[in-house]
C-alpha positions in Angstrom: 4.6 36.3 52.0 2.6 33.5 53.6 0.0 31.5 51.6 -2.5 29.1 53.1 -3.1 25.8 51.3 -5.8 23.4 52.3 -5.5 19.7 51.5 -5.8 16.6 53.7 -3.2 18.2 55.8 -3.3 21.9 56.5 0.0 23.7 55.8 1.4 27.1 55.1 4.4 28.2 53.0 6.8 31.0 53.7 8.3 32.5 50.6 11.5 34.2 51.6 14.2 35.9 49.5 17.8 34.9 50.3 20.1 36.9 48.1 18.9 36.4 44.5 17.0 33.2 45.3 13.4 32.8 46.6 13.2 30.1 49.2 10.1 28.1 50.2 9.6 26.9 53.7 6.6 24.6 54.5 4.9 25.0 57.9 2.6 22.2 59.0 -0.3 22.9 61.3 -0.7 19.9 63.6 -4.0 19.3 65.4 -4.3 16.3 67.7 -7.5 15.2 69.5 -8.8 18.6 70.7 -5.4 19.9 71.7 -4.3 23.5 70.8 -2.9 23.4 67.2 0.9 23.5 66.9 3.0 24.7 63.9 6.0 22.8 62.7 8.7 24.0 60.4 11.7 21.6 60.0 12.2 20.0 63.3 10.9 23.0 65.3 7.4 23.3 66.9 5.6 26.5 67.9 2.4 27.2 69.8 1.2 29.8 67.3 2.0 31.3 63.9 2.9 34.7 65.5 5.4 32.8 67.8 7.0 31.1 64.8 7.3 34.4 62.9 8.8 36.2 65.9 11.3 33.4 66.3 12.6 33.7 62.8 13.1 37.4 63.1 15.9 36.7 65.5 17.0 33.2 64.2 18.1 32.1 60.8 15.7 30.2 58.5 18.6 29.1 56.3 21.1 31.9 55.7 19.0 35.0 56.7 16.3 36.1 59.1 12.8 37.3 58.4 12.8 41.0 58.2 9.3 42.3 57.3 6.1 41.1 55.7 5.3 41.8 52.1 2.1 43.7 51.6 0.0 42.5 48.7 
């Protein structure tokens, strides 16, 4: 599940179940002087949210990959 939070800095949070734990990963949306926004999670940058999500379906967030979205 992804939730959008708006404060001074725009960020999103991925809630991801790993075994019996629910993990929270913060994604920062970075906008600089009219440039295309970038999304940062940890030390990785992505050009779009779909690119970030595609990346983590084949790479590990921590101990598992993203498998499918949760429909609410």
